[in-house]
C-alpha positions as CSV (number, residue, x, y, z in Angstrom):
1,M,0.0,0.0,0.0
2,N,2.8,2.4,0.8
3,Q,4.3,1.7,-2.6
4,L,1.1,2.8,-4.2
5,L,1.0,6.0,-2.2
6,D,4.5,7.1,-3.0
7,F,3.3,8.5,-6.3
8,F,2.4,11.6,-4.4
9,K,5.8,12.0,-2.9
10,L,8.9,13.8,-4.2
11,T,11.5,11.1,-4.9
12,E,14.4,10.5,-7.1
13,E,13.7,6.8,-7.5
14,L,10.0,6.2,-7.9
15,S,9.0,2.6,-7.8
16,T,7.4,0.8,-10.7
17,A,4.1,0.7,-9.0
18,G,4.3,4.4,-8.3
19,F,5.0,5.2,-11.9
20,A,2.1,3.0,-12.9
21,V,-0.3,4.7,-10.6
22,R,0.9,8.1,-11.7
23,A,0.2,7.1,-15.3
24,V,-3.3,6.0,-14.5
25,V,-4.1,9.2,-12.6
26,S,-2.7,11.3,-15.4
27,V,-4.9,9.7,-17.9
28,I,-8.0,10.1,-15.7
29,L,-7.0,13.8,-15.1
30,I,-6.6,14.6,-18.8
31,Y,-9.9,12.7,-19.6
32,F,-12.0,14.6,-17.2
33,M,-10.5,18.0,-18.1
34,S,-11.0,17.3,-21.8
35,R,-14.6,16.1,-21.1
36,F,-15.6,19.4,-19.5
37,L,-13.9,21.6,-22.0
38,M,-16.3,24.0,-23.8
39,K,-17.7,22.0,-26.7
40,R,-16.4,22.9,-30.1
41,A,-15.9,21.2,-33.4
42,A,-12.2,20.1,-33.9
43,G,-11.8,22.6,-36.7
44,Q,-13.0,25.5,-34.5
45,F,-10.1,25.1,-32.0
46,T,-8.1,28.4,-31.8
47,A,-4.4,28.9,-31.2
48,F,-5.4,29.6,-27.6
49,D,-7.1,26.2,-27.3
50,F,-4.2,24.4,-28.8
51,T,-1.8,26.2,-26.4
52,F,-3.9,25.0,-23.5
53,L,-4.0,21.4,-24.7
54,W,-0.3,21.3,-25.2
55,M,0.4,22.7,-21.7
56,L,-2.2,20.3,-20.2
57,G,-0.5,17.3,-21.8
58,A,2.9,18.5,-20.8
59,L,1.9,19.1,-17.1
60,A,0.0,15.8,-16.9
61,V,2.8,13.6,-18.3
62,A,5.7,15.3,-16.5
63,P,5.4,13.4,-13.1
64,V,5.1,10.2,-15.1
65,L,8.5,10.8,-16.7
66,D,10.3,12.3,-13.7
67,G,9.9,11.0,-10.1
68,K,11.4,14.2,-8.7
69,I,8.4,16.2,-9.8
70,L,5.8,16.4,-7.0
71,F,2.5,15.0,-8.3
72,T,0.3,17.1,-6.1
73,T,1.9,20.3,-7.4
74,T,1.2,19.0,-10.9
75,I,-2.5,18.5,-10.1
76,L,-2.7,22.0,-8.7
77,A,-1.0,23.6,-11.8
78,T,-3.3,21.6,-14.1
79,A,-6.4,22.7,-12.3
80,T,-5.3,26.3,-12.3
81,L,-4.6,26.1,-16.1
82,Y,-8.0,24.6,-16.7
83,F,-9.7,27.3,-14.6
84,W,-8.1,30.1,-16.6
85,H,-8.9,28.5,-19.9
86,F,-12.5,28.1,-19.0
87,A,-12.7,31.7,-17.6
88,L,-11.1,33.2,-20.7
89,S,-13.2,31.1,-23.1
90,W,-16.4,32.0,-21.2
91,F,-15.5,35.7,-21.3
92,S,-14.6,35.6,-25.0
93,V,-18.0,34.3,-25.9
94,R,-19.6,37.3,-24.2
95,N,-17.1,40.0,-25.4
96,H,-16.4,40.3,-29.1
97,A,-13.5,42.7,-28.6
98,F,-11.8,40.3,-26.2
99,A,-12.5,37.3,-28.4
100,A,-10.6,39.1,-31.2
101,L,-7.5,39.0,-29.1
102,L,-7.7,35.2,-28.7
103,T,-8.7,34.4,-32.3
104,R,-7.6,35.5,-35.7
105,K,-9.8,37.3,-38.1
106,P,-11.0,35.7,-41.4
107,T,-8.7,36.5,-44.3
108,V,-9.9,37.1,-47.8
109,L,-7.8,35.2,-50.3
110,I,-9.9,35.9,-53.4
111,E,-12.2,38.9,-53.9
112,K,-14.4,39.3,-57.0
113,G,-12.5,36.6,-58.7
114,K,-9.0,38.2,-58.1
115,I,-6.4,36.5,-55.9
116,N,-5.1,38.8,-53.1
117,D,-1.4,37.8,-53.2
118,V,-0.6,40.0,-50.2
119,N,-3.1,38.1,-48.0
120,M,-1.8,34.8,-49.5
121,R,1.7,35.6,-48.4
122,R,0.6,36.7,-44.9
123,S,-1.4,33.5,-44.5
124,F,1.5,31.4,-45.8
125,F,-0.7,30.1,-48.6
126,S,1.0,29.2,-51.8
127,A,-0.9,28.9,-55.1
128,D,-0.5,25.1,-55.0
129,V,-2.1,24.9,-51.6
130,L,-4.9,27.2,-52.6
131,L,-5.7,25.1,-55.7
132,S,-5.5,21.9,-53.6
133,E,-8.0,23.3,-51.1
134,M,-10.2,24.6,-53.9
135,R,-10.5,21.1,-55.3
136,L,-11.4,19.7,-51.9
137,S,-14.2,22.4,-51.8
138,D,-15.5,21.2,-55.2
139,A,-14.4,24.4,-56.9
140,P,-11.4,23.5,-59.0
141,D,-12.1,26.3,-61.6
142,L,-11.2,29.7,-60.3
143,T,-13.1,31.4,-63.1
144,E,-16.3,30.2,-61.3
145,V,-15.3,31.6,-57.9
146,D,-16.3,35.0,-56.6
147,Q,-14.8,35.0,-53.1
148,V,-12.6,32.7,-51.0
149,I,-12.2,33.3,-47.3
150,L,-9.7,31.7,-45.0
151,E,-11.6,31.2,-41.8
152,T,-10.1,31.4,-38.3
153,S,-10.5,27.6,-38.1
154,G,-8.2,27.1,-41.1
155,H,-11.0,26.0,-43.4
156,L,-11.8,27.8,-46.7
157,S,-15.2,29.2,-47.4
158,V,-15.8,29.3,-51.1
159,I,-18.5,31.5,-52.7
160,K,-19.2,30.9,-56.4
161,K,-20.4,33.4,-58.9
162,S,-24.2,33.5,-59.2
163,G,-24.0,32.0,-62.7
164,H,-22.2,28.9,-61.5
165,I,-24.3,28.0,-58.5
166,P,-26.2,24.8,-59.2
167,P,-30.0,25.2,-59.3
168,T,-32.0,23.8,-56.5
169,P,-35.5,22.2,-56.4
170,V,-36.8,25.5,-55.1
171,D,-35.6,27.2,-58.3
172,F,-37.6,24.8,-60.4
173,Q,-40.6,24.9,-57.9
174,I,-40.3,21.2,-57.4
175,P,-42.0,20.0,-54.2
176,I,-39.6,18.2,-51.8
177,P,-40.3,16.1,-48.8
178,S,-39.9,17.5,-45.3
179,G,-36.4,17.3,-43.9
180,G,-35.3,15.1,-41.0
181,L,-32.8,12.4,-40.2
182,P,-33.0,8.7,-41.2
183,R,-34.0,6.4,-38.4
184,V,-32.0,3.3,-37.6
185,L,-34.3,0.3,-37.4
186,V,-31.7,-2.5,-37.0
187,N,-28.1,-2.0,-35.8
188,N,-25.8,-5.0,-35.9
189,G,-28.7,-7.5,-35.8
190,K,-30.5,-5.7,-32.9
191,V,-33.9,-4.1,-33.5
192,M,-34.2,-0.5,-32.4
193,Y,-37.6,-0.8,-30.8
194,N,-37.7,2.9,-29.7
195,N,-37.3,4.1,-33.3
196,L,-39.9,1.6,-34.5
197,K,-42.4,2.9,-31.9
198,S,-41.7,6.5,-32.7
199,L,-42.6,5.8,-36.3
200,N,-45.7,3.8,-35.3
201,Y,-44.3,0.7,-36.9
202,K,-44.2,-2.8,-35.4
203,E,-41.6,-5.5,-35.6
204,E,-43.9,-7.4,-38.0
205,W,-43.7,-4.6,-40.5
206,L,-39.9,-4.6,-40.3
207,Q,-39.8,-8.3,-40.8
208,E,-42.1,-8.0,-43.8
209,Q,-39.7,-5.3,-45.4
210,L,-36.8,-7.6,-44.9
211,N,-38.6,-10.6,-46.2
212,K,-39.3,-8.7,-49.4
213,Q,-35.5,-8.5,-49.8
214,G,-35.0,-12.2,-49.2
215,I,-33.8,-11.8,-45.6
216,I,-35.3,-14.2,-43.1
217,N,-33.4,-13.5,-39.9
218,I,-33.0,-10.0,-38.5
219,E,-29.7,-11.2,-36.9
220,D,-28.3,-11.3,-40.4
221,V,-28.8,-7.6,-40.9
222,Y,-25.9,-5.3,-40.2
223,L,-27.8,-2.0,-40.6
224,A,-31.4,-1.1,-41.6
225,M,-32.7,2.4,-41.9
226,I,-35.7,4.3,-43.2
227,S,-35.4,7.8,-44.7
228,P,-37.8,10.7,-43.9
229,N,-39.5,10.1,-47.3
230,G,-40.1,6.4,-46.5
231,E,-37.2,4.9,-48.5
232,F,-36.0,1.6,-46.9
233,Y,-32.3,0.8,-46.7
234,Y,-30.6,-2.3,-45.5
235,S,-27.1,-4.0,-45.5
236,V,-26.5,-7.5,-44.4
237,K,-23.5,-8.9,-42.6
238,N,-20.6,-10.4,-44.6
239,S,-20.3,-13.4,-42.4
């Protein structure tokens, strides 16, 4: 028991059990701090967020690599770092001027079809990188592009010229079904009864749909879904 508690102590030669316990506690510490971070998409992380994550990782792993580092001090430093990150993030959401200090501003790379080479250099964007990103944005032809903005997340927002925007059903006055998400009816051979009930379907109806496709056992189905417009999809297991 004493060997397991020495991970809190300052020692030059930490036992194997002490290092093992420190590693487990460090993983738990990072997990809970990451879990309670303000929710953002990965691409929305700012330089401020990445700085916090790097420092958090360095602080948490330090006592695992060096027994001379006091673990309780590391926990206190990590908690303090988390507090300030949360406080500054909270304040930046409520103060636009302060948020501008933590995040970059969007940069216009193309304006009215013309490349802004000054902003390209400032953003360390070469022509090859721009063309590569444009292809990923389904806009490989620059003659069709009106504006390209490099967002603070590092992603490109591409706005095409009005004559090159694909028409939509609304343009042709074509009625379209109401939106919504497909519902999963079978997941890895298991029937999702809650989804069936919400759609006012019974298991017999599901079995009938599968029988029409030559499927006898629901356990053989890897995934079955129904779209908002009533289209049925299924995929069977390979083995």
